[in-house]
PDB file of N, CA, C and O in Angstrom, chain B, residues numbered from 101:
ATOM      1  N   GLY B 101     104.313 107.697  92.999  1.00  0.00           N
ATOM      2  CA  GLY B 101     102.268 108.210  93.167  1.00  0.00           C
ATOM      3  C   GLY B 101     101.065 108.008  94.048  1.00  0.00           C
ATOM      4  O   GLY B 101      99.847 107.964  93.871  1.00  0.00           O
ATOM      5  N   GLY B 102     102.282 107.854  95.556  1.00  0.00           N
ATOM      6  CA  GLY B 102     102.062 107.503  96.318  1.00  0.00           C
ATOM      7  C   GLY B 102     100.745 106.348  96.679  1.00  0.00           C
ATOM      8  O   GLY B 102      99.644 106.490  97.213  1.00  0.00           O
ATOM      9  N   TYR B 103     101.414 105.268  96.147  1.00  0.00           N
ATOM     10  CA  TYR B 103     100.732 103.893  96.777  1.00  0.00           C
ATOM     11  C   TYR B 103     101.213 103.262  97.966  1.00  0.00           C
ATOM     12  O   TYR B 103     101.820 103.937  98.798  1.00  0.00           O
ATOM     13  N   LEU B 104     100.988 101.927  98.155  1.00  0.00           N
ATOM     14  CA  LEU B 104     101.438 101.589  99.010  1.00  0.00           C
ATOM     15  C   LEU B 104     101.496  99.972  99.408  1.00  0.00           C
ATOM     16  O   LEU B 104     100.640  99.884 100.287  1.00  0.00           O
ATOM     17  N   SER B 105     102.219  98.299  99.158  1.00  0.00           N
ATOM     18  CA  SER B 105     101.510  97.701  99.921  1.00  0.00           C
ATOM     19  C   SER B 105     101.953  96.552 100.607  1.00  0.00           C
ATOM     20  O   SER B 105     103.177  96.457 100.689  1.00  0.00           O
ATOM     21  N   LEU B 106     101.534  95.988 100.930  1.00  0.00           N
ATOM     22  CA  LEU B 106     101.938  96.067 102.451  1.00  0.00           C
ATOM     23  C   LEU B 106     101.429  93.736 101.927  1.00  0.00           C
ATOM     24  O   LEU B 106     100.608  93.256 101.146  1.00  0.00           O
ATOM     25  N   TYR B 107     102.377  93.133 102.806  1.00  0.00           N
ATOM     26  CA  TYR B 107     102.557  92.156 102.396  1.00  0.00           C
ATOM     27  C   TYR B 107     102.676  90.831 104.019  1.00  0.00           C
ATOM     28  O   TYR B 107     103.470  90.811 104.959  1.00  0.00           O
ATOM     29  N   GLY B 108     102.059  90.357 103.839  1.00  0.00           N
ATOM     30  CA  GLY B 108     101.115  88.974 105.072  1.00  0.00           C
ATOM     31  C   GLY B 108     101.710  87.743 104.382  1.00  0.00           C
ATOM     32  O   GLY B 108     101.895  87.547 103.181  1.00  0.00           O
ATOM     33  N   HIS B 109     102.091  86.568 105.969  1.00  0.00           N
ATOM     34  CA  HIS B 109     102.322  85.197 105.808  1.00  0.00           C
ATOM     35  C   HIS B 109     103.277  84.981 104.940  1.00  0.00           C
ATOM     36  O   HIS B 109     103.274  83.926 104.307  1.00  0.00           O
ATOM     37  N   THR B 110     104.606  86.256 104.682  1.00  0.00           N
ATOM     38  CA  THR B 110     105.649  85.701 102.801  1.00  0.00           C
ATOM     39  C   THR B 110     106.398  85.122 103.941  1.00  0.00           C
ATOM     40  O   THR B 110     106.607  85.373 105.127  1.00  0.00           O
ATOM     41  N   GLU B 111     106.749  84.116 102.930  1.00  0.00           N
ATOM     42  CA  GLU B 111     108.443  83.197 102.771  1.00  0.00           C
ATOM     43  C   GLU B 111     109.142  83.671 102.448  1.00  0.00           C
ATOM     44  O   GLU B 111     109.952  83.607 103.373  1.00  0.00           O
ATOM     45  N   GLN B 112     109.837  84.568 101.224  1.00  0.00           N
ATOM     46  CA  GLN B 112     110.371  84.893 101.311  1.00  0.00           C
ATOM     47  C   GLN B 112     110.024  86.793 100.186  1.00  0.00           C
ATOM     48  O   GLN B 112     109.279  87.060  99.243  1.00  0.00           O
ATOM     49  N   ILE B 113     110.798  87.431 100.811  1.00  0.00           N
ATOM     50  CA  ILE B 113     110.345  88.684  99.861  1.00  0.00           C
ATOM     51  C   ILE B 113     111.628  89.031  98.544  1.00  0.00           C
ATOM     52  O   ILE B 113     112.837  89.206  98.698  1.00  0.00           O
ATOM     53  N   PHE B 114     111.111  89.036  97.744  1.00  0.00           N
ATOM     54  CA  PHE B 114     112.197  89.349  95.931  1.00  0.00           C
ATOM     55  C   PHE B 114     112.368  91.239  96.098  1.00  0.00           C
ATOM     56  O   PHE B 114     113.482  91.749  95.983  1.00  0.00           O
ATOM     57  N   LYS B 115     111.141  92.079  96.368  1.00  0.00           N
ATOM     58  CA  LYS B 115     112.106  92.998  96.298  1.00  0.00           C
ATOM     59  C   LYS B 115     111.999  94.219  97.587  1.00  0.00           C
ATOM     60  O   LYS B 115     111.739  94.167  98.789  1.00  0.00           O
ATOM     61  N   SER B 116     112.329  95.249  96.673  1.00  0.00           N
ATOM     62  CA  SER B 116     112.578  95.879  98.594  1.00  0.00           C
ATOM     63  C   SER B 116     111.725  97.055  99.183  1.00  0.00           C
ATOM     64  O   SER B 116     110.704  97.479  98.642  1.00  0.00           O
ATOM     65  N   VAL B 117     111.993  97.296  99.769  1.00  0.00           N
ATOM     66  CA  VAL B 117     111.614  98.438 100.009  1.00  0.00           C
ATOM     67  C   VAL B 117     111.002  99.826  98.922  1.00  0.00           C
ATOM     68  O   VAL B 117     111.463 100.937  99.184  1.00  0.00           O
ATOM     69  N   GLY B 118     110.397  99.760  98.219  1.00  0.00           N
ATOM     70  CA  GLY B 118     110.545 101.379  97.618  1.00  0.00           C
ATOM     71  C   GLY B 118     110.678 100.869  95.751  1.00  0.00           C
ATOM     72  O   GLY B 118     110.187 101.357  94.733  1.00  0.00           O
ATOM     73  N   GLU B 119     111.804  99.393  96.057  1.00  0.00           N
ATOM     74  CA  GLU B 119     111.507  98.949  94.675  1.00  0.00           C
ATOM     75  C   GLU B 119     110.895  99.212  93.284  1.00  0.00           C
ATOM     76  O   GLU B 119     111.283 100.333  93.612  1.00  0.00           O
ATOM     77  N   TRP B 120     110.489  99.287  92.402  1.00  0.00           N
ATOM     78  CA  TRP B 120     110.077  98.798  91.239  1.00  0.00           C
ATOM     79  C   TRP B 120     108.879  97.998  90.975  1.00  0.00           C
ATOM     80  O   TRP B 120     109.216  97.152  91.803  1.00  0.00           O
ATOM     81  N   VAL B 121     107.833  97.565  90.557  1.00  0.00           N
ATOM     82  CA  VAL B 121     107.109  96.798  90.035  1.00  0.00           C
ATOM     83  C   VAL B 121     106.266  96.363  89.097  1.00  0.00           C
ATOM     84  O   VAL B 121     105.127  96.801  88.930  1.00  0.00           O
ATOM     85  N   ALA B 122     106.872  95.366  88.368  1.00  0.00           N
ATOM     86  CA  ALA B 122     107.020  95.030  87.140  1.00  0.00           C
ATOM     87  C   ALA B 122     105.768  94.413  86.611  1.00  0.00           C
ATOM     88  O   ALA B 122     105.996  93.286  87.050  1.00  0.00           O
ATOM     89  N   PRO B 123     103.815  94.203  85.579  1.00  0.00           N
ATOM     90  CA  PRO B 123     103.936  94.006  85.209  1.00  0.00           C
ATOM     91  C   PRO B 123     104.112  92.057  85.389  1.00  0.00           C
ATOM     92  O   PRO B 123     104.338  91.793  84.208  1.00  0.00           O
ATOM     93  N   GLY B 124     104.138  90.442  86.254  1.00  0.00           N
ATOM     94  CA  GLY B 124     104.799  90.039  85.833  1.00  0.00           C
ATOM     95  C   GLY B 124     106.018  89.625  87.435  1.00  0.00           C
ATOM     96  O   GLY B 124     106.464  88.659  88.053  1.00  0.00           O
ATOM     97  N   ASP B 125     106.050  90.885  87.431  1.00  0.00           N
ATOM     98  CA  ASP B 125     107.580  90.907  89.164  1.00  0.00           C
ATOM     99  C   ASP B 125     107.419  89.414  89.932  1.00  0.00           C
ATOM    100  O   ASP B 125     108.489  88.986  89.499  1.00  0.00           O
ATOM    101  N   VAL B 126     107.055  88.620  90.503  1.00  0.00           N
ATOM    102  CA  VAL B 126     107.181  87.910  91.274  1.00  0.00           C
ATOM    103  C   VAL B 126     108.212  88.641  92.709  1.00  0.00           C
ATOM    104  O   VAL B 126     109.437  88.696  92.821  1.00  0.00           O
ATOM    105  N   ILE B 127     107.252  89.065  93.531  1.00  0.00           N
ATOM    106  CA  ILE B 127     107.376  89.526  95.128  1.00  0.00           C
ATOM    107  C   ILE B 127     107.426  89.366  95.836  1.00  0.00           C
ATOM    108  O   ILE B 127     108.099  90.123  96.536  1.00  0.00           O
ATOM    109  N   ALA B 128     106.764  88.189  96.450  1.00  0.00           N
ATOM    110  CA  ALA B 128     107.715  86.798  97.305  1.00  0.00           C
ATOM    111  C   ALA B 128     106.489  86.254  97.244  1.00  0.00           C
ATOM    112  O   ALA B 128     105.431  86.486  96.658  1.00  0.00           O
ATOM    113  N   THR B 129     107.102  85.118  98.348  1.00  0.00           N
ATOM    114  CA  THR B 129     106.252  83.632  98.169  1.00  0.00           C
ATOM    115  C   THR B 129     105.394  83.286  99.336  1.00  0.00           C
ATOM    116  O   THR B 129     105.535  83.544 100.532  1.00  0.00           O
ATOM    117  N   VAL B 130     104.822  82.886  98.937  1.00  0.00           N
ATOM    118  CA  VAL B 130     103.416  81.344 100.345  1.00  0.00           C
ATOM    119  C   VAL B 130     105.117  81.394 102.239  1.00  0.00           C
ATOM    120  O   VAL B 130     106.325  81.239 102.418  1.00  0.00           O
ATOM    121  N   GLY B 131     103.999  81.677 102.912  1.00  0.00           N
ATOM    122  CA  GLY B 131     104.489  81.349 103.455  1.00  0.00           C
ATOM    123  C   GLY B 131     103.166  80.383 104.574  1.00  0.00           C
ATOM    124  O   GLY B 131     101.958  80.282 104.361  1.00  0.00           O
ATOM    125  N   ASP B 132     104.098  79.724 105.904  1.00  0.00           N
ATOM    126  CA  ASP B 132     102.420  79.769 106.259  1.00  0.00           C
ATOM    127  C   ASP B 132     103.117  81.026 108.255  1.00  0.00           C
ATOM    128  O   ASP B 132     102.927  80.560 109.379  1.00  0.00           O
ATOM    129  N   SER B 133     103.583  81.977 108.096  1.00  0.00           N
ATOM    130  CA  SER B 133     103.808  82.241 109.232  1.00  0.00           C
ATOM    131  C   SER B 133     102.885  83.091 110.436  1.00  0.00           C
ATOM    132  O   SER B 133     101.773  83.406 110.012  1.00  0.00           O
ATOM    133  N   GLY B 134     103.028  83.306 111.164  1.00  0.00           N
ATOM    134  CA  GLY B 134     101.567  84.320 111.650  1.00  0.00           C
ATOM    135  C   GLY B 134     100.339  82.417 112.703  1.00  0.00           C
ATOM    136  O   GLY B 134      99.269  82.431 113.312  1.00  0.00           O
ATOM    137  N   GLY B 135     101.260  81.291 112.384  1.00  0.00           N
ATOM    138  CA  GLY B 135     100.274  81.106 113.721  1.00  0.00           C
ATOM    139  C   GLY B 135      98.611  79.846 112.014  1.00  0.00           C
ATOM    140  O   GLY B 135      97.796  78.936 112.164  1.00  0.00           O
ATOM    141  N   GLU B 136      98.954  80.477 111.111  1.00  0.00           N
ATOM    142  CA  GLU B 136      98.659  80.284 111.163  1.00  0.00           C
ATOM    143  C   GLU B 136      98.934  78.358 109.640  1.00  0.00           C
ATOM    144  O   GLU B 136      99.869  77.894 108.986  1.00  0.00           O
ATOM    145  N   ALA B 137      97.592  78.039 109.846  1.00  0.00           N
ATOM    146  CA  ALA B 137      97.083  76.685 110.045  1.00  0.00           C
ATOM    147  C   ALA B 137      98.170  75.969 108.311  1.00  0.00           C
ATOM    148  O   ALA B 137      98.953  75.035 108.140  1.00  0.00           O
ATOM    149  N   ARG B 138      97.738  76.779 107.639  1.00  0.00           N
ATOM    150  CA  ARG B 138      98.274  77.192 106.349  1.00  0.00           C
ATOM    151  C   ARG B 138      98.383  77.676 106.018  1.00  0.00           C
ATOM    152  O   ARG B 138      98.008  78.770 106.438  1.00  0.00           O
ATOM    153  N   PRO B 139      99.543  77.485 103.879  1.00  0.00           N
ATOM    154  CA  PRO B 139     100.449  79.116 104.056  1.00  0.00           C
ATOM    155  C   PRO B 139      99.149  79.730 103.346  1.00  0.00           C
ATOM    156  O   PRO B 139      98.173  79.457 102.648  1.00  0.00           O
ATOM    157  N   GLU B 140      99.828  80.749 104.018  1.00  0.00           N
ATOM    158  CA  GLU B 140      98.800  81.851 103.084  1.00  0.00           C
ATOM    159  C   GLU B 140      98.764  83.333 102.954  1.00  0.00           C
ATOM    160  O   GLU B 140      99.243  83.919 103.925  1.00  0.00           O
ATOM    161  N   LEU B 141      98.232  84.214 101.817  1.00  0.00           N
ATOM    162  CA  LEU B 141      98.932  85.498 101.381  1.00  0.00           C
ATOM    163  C   LEU B 141      97.685  86.861 101.882  1.00  0.00           C
ATOM    164  O   LEU B 141      96.535  87.065 101.493  1.00  0.00           O
ATOM    165  N   TYR B 142      98.497  87.537 102.820  1.00  0.00           N
ATOM    166  CA  TYR B 142      97.917  88.635 103.087  1.00  0.00           C
ATOM    167  C   TYR B 142      98.662  89.355 101.495  1.00  0.00           C
ATOM    168  O   TYR B 142      99.680  89.164 100.829  1.00  0.00           O
ATOM    169  N   PHE B 143      97.340  90.329 101.428  1.00  0.00           N
ATOM    170  CA  PHE B 143      97.783  91.476 100.906  1.00  0.00           C
ATOM    171  C   PHE B 143      97.200  92.851 100.926  1.00  0.00           C
ATOM    172  O   PHE B 143      95.973  92.755 100.944  1.00  0.00           O
ATOM    173  N   GLU B 144      97.726  94.475 100.930  1.00  0.00           N
ATOM    174  CA  GLU B 144      96.724  95.070 100.945  1.00  0.00           C
ATOM    175  C   GLU B 144      97.844  95.687  99.678  1.00  0.00           C
ATOM    176  O   GLU B 144      99.005  95.456  99.341  1.00  0.00           O
ATOM    177  N   LEU B 145      96.476  96.801  99.135  1.00  0.00           N
ATOM    178  CA  LEU B 145      96.717  97.955  98.695  1.00  0.00           C
ATOM    179  C   LEU B 145      96.540  99.215  99.247  1.00  0.00           C
ATOM    180  O   LEU B 145      95.685  99.309 100.127  1.00  0.00           O
ATOM    181  N   ARG B 146      97.405 100.590  98.795  1.00  0.00           N
ATOM    182  CA  ARG B 146      96.845 102.283  99.582  1.00  0.00           C
ATOM    183  C   ARG B 146      97.520 103.090  98.942  1.00  0.00           C
ATOM    184  O   ARG B 146      98.713 102.872  98.730  1.00  0.00           O
ATOM    185  N   LYS B 147      96.776 104.402  98.418  1.00  0.00           N
ATOM    186  CA  LYS B 147      96.793 104.907  98.281  1.00  0.00           C
ATOM    187  C   LYS B 147      97.287 106.070  99.055  1.00  0.00           C
ATOM    188  O   LYS B 147      96.242 106.715  98.960  1.00  0.00           O
ATOM    189  N   GLY B 148      98.010 106.789  99.699  1.00  0.00           N
ATOM    190  CA  GLY B 148      98.455 107.547 101.129  1.00  0.00           C
ATOM    191  C   GLY B 148      97.861 106.540 102.137  1.00  0.00           C
ATOM    192  O   GLY B 148      98.231 105.370 102.029  1.00  0.00           O
ATOM    193  N   SER B 149      96.763 106.947 103.346  1.00  0.00           N
ATOM    194  CA  SER B 149      96.168 106.338 103.972  1.00  0.00           C
ATOM    195  C   SER B 149      94.671 105.345 103.649  1.00  0.00           C
ATOM    196  O   SER B 149      93.912 104.990 104.551  1.00  0.00           O
ATOM    197  N   ARG B 150      94.465 105.001 102.119  1.00  0.00           N
ATOM    198  CA  ARG B 150      92.874 105.023 101.703  1.00  0.00           C
ATOM    199  C   ARG B 150      92.652 102.814 101.638  1.00  0.00           C
ATOM    200  O   ARG B 150      92.152 102.007 100.855  1.00  0.00           O
ATOM    201  N   PRO B 151      92.854 102.798 102.004  1.00  0.00           N
ATOM    202  CA  PRO B 151      92.776 101.192 100.957  1.00  0.00           C
ATOM    203  C   PRO B 151      92.144 101.648  99.765  1.00  0.00           C
ATOM    204  O   PRO B 151      91.338 102.578  99.818  1.00  0.00           O
ATOM    205  N   VAL B 152      92.499 100.955  98.452  1.00  0.00           N
ATOM    206  CA  VAL B 152      92.691 100.211  97.560  1.00  0.00           C
ATOM    207  C   VAL B 152      91.930  98.596  96.630  1.00  0.00           C
ATOM    208  O   VAL B 152      92.254  97.417  96.772  1.00  0.00           O
ATOM    209  N   ASP B 153      90.662  99.337  95.544  1.00  0.00           N
ATOM    210  CA  ASP B 153      90.591  97.973  95.312  1.00  0.00           C
ATOM    211  C   ASP B 153      91.796  97.613  94.403  1.00  0.00           C
ATOM    212  O   ASP B 153      91.923  98.424  93.485  1.00  0.00           O
ATOM    213  N   PRO B 154      93.211  96.074  94.414  1.00  0.00           N
ATOM    214  CA  PRO B 154      93.485  96.178  94.221  1.00  0.00           C
ATOM    215  C   PRO B 154      93.544  94.999  92.373  1.00  0.00           C
ATOM    216  O   PRO B 154      94.598  94.572  91.902  1.00  0.00           O
ATOM    217  N   THR B 155      92.211  94.779  91.772  1.00  0.00           N
ATOM    218  CA  THR B 155      91.853  94.431  90.927  1.00  0.00           C
ATOM    219  C   THR B 155      92.142  94.949  89.732  1.00  0.00           C
ATOM    220  O   THR B 155      92.242  94.568  88.565  1.00  0.00           O
ATOM    221  N   LYS B 156      92.291  96.319  90.610  1.00  0.00           N
ATOM    222  CA  LYS B 156      91.185  97.766  89.560  1.00  0.00           C
ATOM    223  C   LYS B 156      93.182  97.842  88.093  1.00  0.00           C
ATOM    224  O   LYS B 156      93.361  98.499  87.067  1.00  0.00           O
ATOM    225  N   PHE B 157      94.023  96.944  88.755  1.00  0.00           N
ATOM    226  CA  PHE B 157      95.372  97.017  88.273  1.00  0.00           C
ATOM    227  C   PHE B 157      95.606  95.615  88.236  1.00  0.00           C
ATOM    228  O   PHE B 157      96.468  95.121  88.962  1.00  0.00           O
ATOM    229  N   MET B 158      94.692  94.696  87.202  1.00  0.00           N
ATOM    230  CA  MET B 158      94.791  94.046  87.058  1.00  0.00           C
ATOM    231  C   MET B 158      94.433  93.006  86.005  1.00  0.00           C
ATOM    232  O   MET B 158      93.456  92.260  86.079  1.00  0.00           O
ATOM    233  N   SER B 159      95.186  93.028  85.170  1.00  0.00           N
ATOM    234  CA  SER B 159      94.535  92.591  83.310  1.00  0.00           C
ATOM    235  C   SER B 159      93.611  91.049  84.048  1.00  0.00           C
ATOM    236  O   SER B 159      93.846  90.305  84.999  1.00  0.00           O
ATOM    237  N   SER B 160      92.368  91.141  82.871  1.00  0.00           N
ATOM    238  CA  SER B 160      91.271  90.431  83.295  1.00  0.00           C
ATOM    239  C   SER B 160      92.307  88.806  83.062  1.00  0.00           C
ATOM    240  O   SER B 160      91.562  87.838  83.210  1.00  0.00           O
ATOM    241  N   GLU B 161      93.531  88.458  82.800  1.00  0.00           N
ATOM    242  CA  GLU B 161      93.357  87.215  82.167  1.00  0.00           C
ATOM    243  C   GLU B 161      94.659  86.801  83.551  1.00  0.00           C
ATOM    244  O   GLU B 161      95.228  85.738  83.802  1.00  0.00           O
ATOM    245  N   ALA B 162      94.730  87.870  84.066  1.00  0.00           N
ATOM    246  CA  ALA B 162      95.210  87.232  85.942  1.00  0.00           C
ATOM    247  C   ALA B 162      94.706  87.599  86.779  1.00  0.00           C
ATOM    248  O   ALA B 162      95.373  87.546  87.812  1.00  0.00           O
ATOM    249  N   ALA B 163      93.317  88.170  86.904  1.00  0.00           N
ATOM    250  CA  ALA B 163      92.751  87.824  87.345  1.00  0.00           C
ATOM    251  C   ALA B 163      91.745  87.056  87.961  1.00  0.00           C
ATOM    252  O   ALA B 163      91.195  87.139  89.059  1.00  0.00           O
ATOM    253  N   SER B 164      91.607  86.124  86.795  1.00  0.00           N
ATOM    254  CA  SER B 164      90.737  84.777  86.903  1.00  0.00           C
ATOM    255  C   SER B 164      91.730  83.927  86.779  1.00  0.00           C
ATOM    256  O   SER B 164      91.788  83.004  87.591  1.00  0.00           O
ATOM    257  N   ALA B 165      92.862  84.056  85.609  1.00  0.00           N
ATOM    258  CA  ALA B 165      94.162  82.368  86.737  1.00  0.00           C
ATOM    259  C   ALA B 165      93.552  82.970  88.238  1.00  0.00           C
ATOM    260  O   ALA B 165      93.366  83.934  88.981  1.00  0.00           O
ATOM    261  N   ASP B 166      93.407  81.382  87.963  1.00  0.00           N
ATOM    262  CA  ASP B 166      93.764  79.734  89.763  1.00  0.00           C
ATOM    263  C   ASP B 166      95.333  78.908  90.083  1.00  0.00           C
ATOM    264  O   ASP B 166      95.427  78.096  91.004  1.00  0.00           O
TER     265      ASP B 166
END
């Protein structure tokens, strides 16, 4: 579908480039790479070269989960 996901500051990645991701799949664990003071995650979703808001792909339960 032309979508691309980008991740940063991960500790361990569980999916390979080009691998399909299903709802509930663990993609990666959060790490503390990149000189950050605490563990965090950088996530970006793109369609072609344009950024896309990923919340439209999440269920209301997932978006409100802490």
